[in-house]
Structures are given as structure tokens and as C-alpha cells.
VOGU-3710 file (C-alpha; in Angstrom, 3 decimals, decimal comma):
1> mnadktsdwd> -86,141/139,388/81,502  -82,987/141,168/80,440  -81,291/139,833/83,546  -82,295/136,283/82,600  -80,920/136,771/79,106  -77,689/138,115/80,510  -77,392/135,123/82,855  -78,029/132,697/80,001  -75,411/134,470/77,894  -72,853/134,326/80,686
11> lndkvkpllk> -73,595/130,639/81,239  -73,145/129,865/77,569  -69,847/131,742/77,514  -68,602/129,578/80,365  -70,019/126,247/79,212  -69,195/126,378/75,502  -65,384/126,441/75,955  -65,618/123,468/78,330  -67,781/121,520/75,886  -65,414/122,300/73,049
21> rwvdpmvdgr> -62,377/121,248/75,071  -63,584/118,137/76,840  -66,915/116,876/75,498  -66,636/117,398/71,765  -62,993/117,697/70,701  -63,693/116,022/67,351  -65,997/118,795/66,097  -64,986/122,435/65,776  -68,493/123,688/64,962  -68,175/123,763/61,185
31> adsriavall> -70,665/121,879/59,040  -67,970/119,940/57,186  -66,495/118,716/60,480  -69,885/117,499/61,674  -70,482/115,661/58,402  -67,017/114,058/58,533  -67,589/112,923/62,124  -70,987/111,496/61,184  -69,432/109,580/58,291  -66,672/108,272/60,567
41> glatlvslfy> -69,275/107,119/63,102  -71,312/105,372/60,407  -68,203/103,729/58,959  -67,194/102,532/62,423  -70,617/100,942/62,934  -70,445/99,195/59,547  -66,899/98,030/60,335  -68,063/96,603/63,663  -70,783/94,445/62,113  -68,557/93,420/59,221
51> clwvtkgttf> -65,621/92,403/61,439  -67,866/90,416/63,788  -69,440/88,637/60,810  -66,084/87,800/59,219  -64,666/86,400/62,465  -67,533/84,046/63,328  -66,078/80,814/64,656  -62,555/82,136/65,254  -60,669/81,303/68,400  -57,556/82,283/70,318
61> sgdeltwvaf> -54,329/82,972/68,430  -51,023/81,374/69,392  -50,032/84,299/71,619  -53,407/84,240/73,343  -53,314/80,503/73,917  -50,101/81,017/75,877  -51,812/83,580/78,096  -54,883/81,354/78,519  -52,752/78,342/79,451  -50,741/80,179/82,092
71> spgmdlkgaf> -53,621/82,309/83,383  -54,851/80,006/86,210  -51,478/79,938/87,965  -50,321/83,435/87,039  -49,198/85,614/89,933  -47,926/89,204/89,876  -44,389/88,105/89,037  -45,684/86,030/86,145  -47,707/88,988/84,902  -44,523/91,071/84,682
81> ephsghlvlv> -42,598/88,405/82,796  -41,936/89,343/79,150  -43,767/87,881/76,200  -41,488/87,669/73,153  -39,311/90,266/74,859  -42,176/92,707/75,511  -43,711/94,025/78,717  -47,399/93,034/78,403  -48,556/93,442/81,995  -51,961/94,881/81,040
91> shllyklile> -52,803/92,017/78,677  -51,650/89,382/81,181  -53,823/90,834/83,944  -56,834/91,602/81,742  -56,926/88,138/80,160  -56,728/86,557/83,611  -59,539/88,807/84,877  -61,813/88,093/81,904  -61,208/84,336/81,978  -61,985/84,148/85,705
101> tigsnyltfr> -65,102/86,354/85,552  -66,746/86,338/82,104  -65,210/83,146/80,752  -63,513/82,094/77,542  -66,175/83,184/75,030  -64,015/84,598/72,249  -66,553/87,285/71,362  -65,421/89,195/74,466  -61,839/89,313/73,245  -62,811/90,234/69,685
111> lltlftvyls> -64,892/93,138/70,997  -61,975/94,184/73,186  -59,686/94,472/70,159  -62,286/96,284/68,063  -62,816/98,808/70,866  -59,129/99,688/70,924  -58,996/99,836/67,107  -61,926/102,245/66,972  -60,527/104,289/69,845  -57,217/104,617/67,991
121> vallfvyarr> -58,990/105,622/64,785  -61,052/108,277/66,602  -57,970/109,724/68,274  -56,103/109,716/64,972  -58,995/111,638/63,394  -58,868/114,267/66,133  -55,098/114,581/65,842  -55,143/114,836/62,048  -58,219/117,070/61,755  -56,513/119,817/63,705
131> rvgpwvalap> -53,697/119,838/61,153  -55,099/118,955/57,740  -58,867/119,425/58,045  -61,689/116,913/58,519  -61,853/115,427/55,004  -58,156/114,678/54,644  -58,161/113,306/58,200  -61,100/111,057/57,364  -59,302/109,247/54,526  -56,678/107,278/56,513
141> clvllffgsd> -59,248/106,544/59,214  -61,524/104,814/56,708  -58,542/102,813/55,447  -57,770/101,624/58,973  -61,403/100,651/59,569  -61,752/98,456/56,496  -58,629/97,882/54,422  -55,893/97,103/56,918  -53,501/94,439/55,652  -52,729/93,222/59,183
151> aghilqgngf> -55,931/91,286/59,832  -54,548/89,716/62,995  -54,642/93,007/64,844  -58,207/93,958/63,949  -59,960/90,586/63,779  -58,381/88,701/66,696  -58,122/89,370/70,392  -54,360/89,782/70,545  -54,728/93,003/68,534  -55,847/94,600/71,807
161> timlavacgl> -52,292/94,622/73,105  -50,797/96,680/70,289  -53,818/98,873/69,601  -54,268/99,907/73,230  -50,626/101,045/73,303  -51,200/103,017/70,083  -54,346/104,621/71,518  -52,475/105,586/74,690  -49,732/107,214/72,614  -52,190/109,229/70,521
171> lallaleses> -54,086/110,307/73,632  -50,833/111,493/75,215  -49,925/113,643/72,193  -53,396/115,188/72,144  -53,265/115,909/75,874  -49,882/117,631/75,516  -51,356/120,120/73,040  -53,166/121,929/75,857  -49,843/122,686/77,624  -51,665/122,560/80,960
181> ragdivacla> -51,132/120,670/84,201  -54,266/118,583/83,585  -53,052/117,751/80,075  -49,635/116,761/81,400  -51,192/114,434/83,978  -53,381/112,770/81,334  -50,384/112,415/78,999  -48,213/110,852/81,705  -50,905/108,380/82,755  -51,573/107,451/79,132
191> lclgvltytv> -47,878/106,870/78,423  -47,482/104,785/81,581  -50,445/102,614/80,605  -49,059/102,314/77,088  -45,599/101,252/78,294  -47,176/98,629/80,562  -49,186/97,327/77,599  -46,684/96,991/74,745  -43,339/98,322/73,544  -44,911/100,202/70,623
201> alpfvagaav> -45,714/102,935/73,164  -42,010/103,836/73,440  -41,885/105,815/70,142  -44,786/107,894/71,463  -42,774/108,544/74,623  -39,950/109,836/72,403  -42,378/112,017/70,474  -43,860/113,388/73,689  -40,353/114,229/74,918  -39,758/116,277/71,762
211> ailfteqrwr> -43,084/118,076/72,228  -42,124/119,001/75,786  -38,557/120,029/74,971  -39,928/122,587/72,492  -41,751/124,453/75,291  -40,378/127,076/77,678  -41,330/124,987/80,731  -39,480/121,959/79,393  -37,570/121,047/82,550  -40,610/121,502/84,774
221> riwvvavpil> -42,657/119,230/82,515  -40,074/116,570/81,692  -41,536/114,338/84,418  -44,350/113,511/81,975  -41,984/111,300/79,958  -39,507/110,560/82,747  -42,036/108,478/84,694  -42,911/106,015/81,868  -39,232/105,782/80,904  -38,302/104,901/84,498
231> iyvawrgwvl> -41,046/102,268/84,573  -39,695/100,595/81,449  -36,040/100,843/82,531  -36,913/99,451/85,968  -38,721/96,524/84,315  -35,750/95,771/82,033  -33,468/95,900/85,045  -35,722/93,489/86,936  -35,778/91,100/83,966  -31,965/91,085/83,798
241> tegidvsrgg> -31,656/90,655/87,570  -34,029/87,697/87,521  -32,131/86,156/84,603  -35,279/85,891/82,480  -34,627/85,045/78,834  -35,491/87,931/76,477  -33,498/86,680/73,508  -36,316/87,516/71,088  -36,662/91,033/72,379  -33,208/92,055/73,510
251> itptylallp> -31,469/95,290/72,633  -28,131/94,765/70,891  -25,796/97,108/68,969  -26,566/95,101/65,823  -30,252/95,930/66,066  -29,516/99,612/66,628  -27,217/99,715/63,601  -29,980/98,205/61,478  -32,548/100,780/62,630  -32,325/102,931/59,430
261> awtfqslsgi> -32,816/99,867/57,217  -35,706/98,629/59,359  -37,321/102,079/59,255  -37,090/102,205/55,464  -38,575/98,712/55,162  -41,374/99,680/57,534  -42,119/102,785/55,507  -42,148/100,664/52,339  -44,610/98,240/53,896  -46,882/101,015/55,172
271> lnalsglhyn> -47,041/102,795/51,811  -47,570/99,473/50,040  -50,518/98,692/52,296  -52,078/102,169/52,139  -51,874/102,239/48,349  -52,979/98,634/47,872  -49,949/97,941/45,682  -48,700/95,094/47,861  -51,152/92,493/46,581  -49,537/89,606/44,737
281> fasggwlppg> -51,682/89,276/41,623  -49,623/86,319/40,411  -50,264/83,970/43,317  -52,472/85,859/45,771  -51,715/87,159/49,259  -49,438/90,021/50,243  -46,004/90,826/48,889  -43,148/91,440/51,354  -42,411/95,077/52,353  -39,455/95,339/49,967
291> amagptmali> -41,411/94,273/46,890  -43,560/96,117/44,342  -43,820/99,890/44,620  -43,009/100,129/48,348  -39,294/101,022/48,138  -39,871/103,555/45,352  -42,682/105,238/47,264  -40,592/105,196/50,437  -37,697/106,883/48,638  -40,040/109,541/47,239
301> fvvaigwrir> -41,485/110,049/50,716  -38,032/110,485/52,291  -37,016/112,988/49,574  -40,273/114,891/50,120  -39,630/115,061/53,870  -36,102/116,355/53,251  -37,421/118,961/50,809  -40,028/120,089/53,357  -37,393/120,415/56,066  -35,256/122,520/53,755
311> lgglskwfwv> -38,148/124,953/53,198  -38,265/125,632/56,944  -41,123/127,125/58,949  -41,996/123,829/60,589  -43,923/123,512/63,835  -42,781/121,341/66,709  -45,479/118,797/65,805  -43,666/118,022/62,563  -40,621/116,965/64,564  -42,809/115,054/67,014
321> alv> -44,297/113,043/64,141  -40,881/112,512/62,555  -39,391/111,181/65,796
//
């Protein structure tokens, strides 16, 4: 009997770390974490039914109609061709596959977007919970489930393209935290999938590079970001060689010079949306990013970041997020 107890104890010692690492990364065993996860799951379920109810009768967006129209004759070369200057290979291939197998019922595409939205929210919760605790991490996740100002990327199918790239980026950052070979492989595959899905994955590649450069094995692990970068560079080179027009998505010195201004405007828009202060009470709808309280909040945010940097004692994940 003692031997059986010892065996059970040894088994638990071996299984529990694996469960904590792979099966249940969202919960660290504390009661407050379990409650927060339960609330997030319930909110996700409510969001699912609400979003499906709101979008009854909707159909393909303009971007999607382009993919639907060209899907029957699309070959591999056509799948690699840019859409508004972006590499969207995954969306091209997936839309073609769905249209030729399941059909054009728009519910399939709405569910596809919602899956990637909820996956991104879950990964964001995991990433944030490890840094600020479950309750603070829960707050932005609930906002993203219900109060997003960009309805097109939660209620329509084309949101899949951007949200899958975001989910891939978050998954890569989480995988890199383990600093293991398995984590590096997962991170590299996630970044490659993200780059092949949409350009928004590139900032996550930059963040992953920072995370790796902070480690002692930086040059032995740099392949994790080198592979997705090579994929994207090779694609851009192919586009230029083929003479394909990417005028809406080209990289020019003018755009690079405007990057600080664009970043500030983006930050203004994000803080406007999160706070709800971007609603135009005079005529309805949303105010532009540079209106209302957005610029003021963005300036305060930038000053706060500078003040925090001056205090020092920052982990590498601060710089990853900043990049």
C-alpha cells in the first residue's frame, strides 16, 4: 500500500508540471485565476451568440468579394500575389478551399473570424496574466470581446486575416518564454504562419528578435526570426521581379519618416477606443484618431513610458512590448 502511494506521488510529480506547462497554461492553480478564466470563458460564449445574432444577413465585404471572384481560377502564383500590398497567402488558399468544399454560406466565414478573435483574446490573457495578474489581464480581454470599435474585424469574415496574424504573434511570444528548443520551434512556425497571413505579424517578428537577443544563446536561436524574415524578403523580391504593382503597400523613405507620427496617431486611436472617448456625441459615429482625448492621453502615455524607463529595472519583456 505504501508502495502504491509512493508510485502515485511520483506520477503526480511528473504529470503536474506537464499539465501546467502544456494543458492548462491559463491557470496557475490559484482560486482567483480559475474564477477569472471562468469569467473569460462565459464572456466569450456570450460574445459568440451576440456577434452571430448581430451579423444575421451579412455577406462578403469588398476585400472578400475580390477573393471569391478570383477563387475559381486561382493558382499558386495567384495565391502569392499581394492584396493591397500585403502577403495574404493563407487567406487566399483558405477561401478557395472553403468555397470549393463547404460552399459560400457566410456563416462559415463569420465563425472563422470569431475563432481567431477568441484565440487572440485567450492568448492575450495568458500573456498578460503572467505579468499583471488575472483580474487586470481580464479587463482588456473583455473590451476586445464586446466593445471593439473596429466592427469589421470581429463581425465579418475578412477579420480572420488580421486576427490570425495577431494570434500567431502572441503565440510566438508565449512560446519564447520557455527558452527551450520546443518553444523556439513553435515560435518560428507561428511567426512563419503569421507572415504568410498578413503584414501585421512583422512587428511580432521584431519583438521576438528582441526577446532572443536578450538571451545568452542569442546567435544560436536567431534562426527563429531569421526564417520568417527570409520568407517575407523572398516574397517581396519575387513581387518586384514579376513587376507586380504594390503601390498601395510599398515601402518608401517617406513612409519611414512618417513612422513616429503614424505611431502617435495609432496610440491616440487605441486609447480613444479603449476609453470610449472617441464617440461623436454631436452627430454619432466615431471621431478620427486625432480628435477628442486621444492625443492628450497618448502624450501622457508616452511621458509615463519615458518615466518608467528612467526608473530602470526593466525586464526584456518591456522592451519586447515597446518594439
